[in-house]
C-alpha positions as CSV (number, residue, x, y, z in Angstrom):
1,M,-9.3,-4.7,17.4
2,K,-8.4,-0.4,17.5
3,H,-9.4,1.0,14.1
4,R,-8.5,4.6,13.6
5,S,-8.2,7.0,10.6
6,I,-4.6,8.8,10.4
7,G,-5.7,12.6,9.8
8,Y,-2.3,13.5,7.2
9,D,-2.9,16.1,4.8
10,M,-3.7,14.2,1.7
11,S,-4.4,17.3,-0.4
12,E,-0.8,16.8,-2.7
13,S,-1.5,12.7,-2.2
14,I,-3.0,9.6,-3.9
15,I,-4.1,7.7,-0.9
16,G,-7.9,8.3,0.1
17,E,-7.5,7.4,3.5
18,I,-4.4,5.4,6.2
19,T,-6.8,3.9,8.4
20,T,-5.0,1.0,11.1
21,E,-6.2,-1.9,12.7
22,G,-3.7,-3.1,15.2
23,D,-0.2,-3.1,14.5
24,V,-1.5,-3.7,10.5
25,S,-2.1,-0.1,8.4
26,V,-4.8,-0.2,5.1
27,V,-4.3,2.0,2.3
28,S,-6.5,2.9,0.3
29,F,-6.8,5.8,-3.1
30,A,-8.5,8.1,-3.9
31,K,-8.4,7.4,-7.5
32,S,-9.0,5.1,-10.1
33,S,-5.7,6.4,-12.3
34,I,-2.5,6.8,-10.7
35,S,-0.3,8.6,-12.8
36,N,0.0,12.1,-11.3
37,T,4.0,11.5,-10.7
38,E,4.3,14.6,-8.1
39,D,1.4,13.1,-6.4
40,I,3.0,10.1,-6.2
41,V,6.1,11.2,-5.1
42,A,4.5,13.5,-2.1
43,T,2.7,10.1,-1.3
44,S,5.8,8.3,-0.7
45,E,6.8,11.2,1.7
46,Q,3.5,11.0,3.5
47,L,4.3,7.1,3.9
48,G,7.6,7.6,4.9
49,K,6.6,10.0,7.7
50,F,3.5,7.8,8.1
51,I,6.0,4.5,9.2
52,E,8.8,6.6,11.2
53,Q,6.0,7.6,13.6
54,N,3.9,4.5,13.3
55,R,5.7,1.3,12.7
56,P,3.1,-1.2,11.1
57,R,3.9,-4.8,11.2
58,R,1.6,-4.5,7.7
59,M,0.9,-2.3,5.0
60,V,-2.3,-3.7,3.0
61,F,-2.2,-1.1,0.1
62,D,-5.9,-1.9,-1.1
63,F,-6.2,-1.8,-4.6
64,D,-10.3,-1.7,-5.4
65,G,-11.6,0.6,-7.3
66,V,-7.7,1.1,-8.8
67,K,-8.2,0.9,-12.7
68,F,-5.1,2.2,-14.0
69,F,-1.7,3.0,-12.7
70,S,2.3,5.1,-13.7
71,S,4.8,2.8,-13.2
72,H,5.7,5.2,-10.7
73,V,3.5,3.2,-8.0
74,L,5.4,-0.1,-8.3
75,G,8.6,2.7,-7.4
76,L,6.2,3.5,-4.3
77,L,5.7,-0.2,-3.0
78,L,9.2,-1.1,-3.4
79,A,10.2,2.4,-1.4
80,V,7.5,1.4,1.0
81,R,8.7,-2.2,1.4
82,A,12.4,-1.2,1.5
83,M,11.2,1.5,5.1
84,L,9.1,-1.2,6.5
85,E,11.4,-4.1,6.4
86,K,14.2,-1.9,8.4
87,H,11.5,-2.3,11.5
88,N,10.4,-6.4,9.8
89,G,7.3,-4.8,8.4
90,E,5.6,-5.7,5.3
91,V,3.7,-4.9,2.2
92,V,0.3,-6.7,0.8
93,I,-1.9,-5.5,-1.7
94,S,-5.1,-6.4,-1.8
95,S,-8.4,-6.0,-4.2
96,I,-5.5,-5.4,-7.5
97,N,-7.7,-6.0,-10.9
98,P,-6.3,-8.8,-13.1
99,Q,-4.9,-6.0,-16.0
100,L,-2.9,-4.4,-13.0
101,H,-1.7,-8.2,-11.5
102,R,-0.6,-8.6,-14.6
103,V,1.5,-5.7,-14.3
104,F,3.6,-7.7,-11.6
105,K,3.8,-10.7,-13.3
106,I,5.4,-9.5,-16.9
107,T,7.6,-7.1,-13.5
108,N,8.5,-10.3,-11.8
109,L,7.1,-7.9,-8.4
110,D,4.2,-11.1,-8.0
111,R,7.5,-12.7,-6.5
112,V,8.5,-10.0,-4.2
113,F,4.6,-8.7,-2.8
114,K,1.8,-10.7,-1.5
115,F,-1.5,-10.4,-3.0
116,F,-4.7,-11.1,-1.5
117,P,-8.3,-11.0,-3.4
118,D,-9.7,-8.3,-1.0
119,K,-8.9,-6.1,2.4
120,E,-10.2,-8.7,4.6
121,R,-8.5,-11.9,4.1
122,A,-5.0,-9.4,3.7
123,L,-6.2,-8.1,7.2
124,Q,-5.9,-11.8,8.7
125,P,-2.4,-12.9,10.3
126,T,-0.5,-14.6,8.6
127,E,1.4,-18.2,9.1
128,S,5.1,-17.5,9.5
129,G,7.5,-20.1,8.4
């Protein structure tokens, strides 16, 4: 399996790095608290460019180490989901702590996204049907 890091300027970003294995990209976060609106907007733009250039089949957002995020992150995830759906791609979420997962349940977004306990499981192919 091919594994590479993507070299985007992440200076105004909440992203630590984006790695790609085959047609699956993994987004990891640089901070444990994600709340700066300008950084979230900049990240959305960076991810839009990345998706247009790479068209991943699946984008895993790995929340390992994230303790807090603002509601703008939900908007970011929905925007990325819409971008990926144009290319028959999907967004999945891994390693999210129970308190943050509750936010998805309260907003009914737990029905929109697939959740995995860790990044390794999120990288495994899923059965479609």
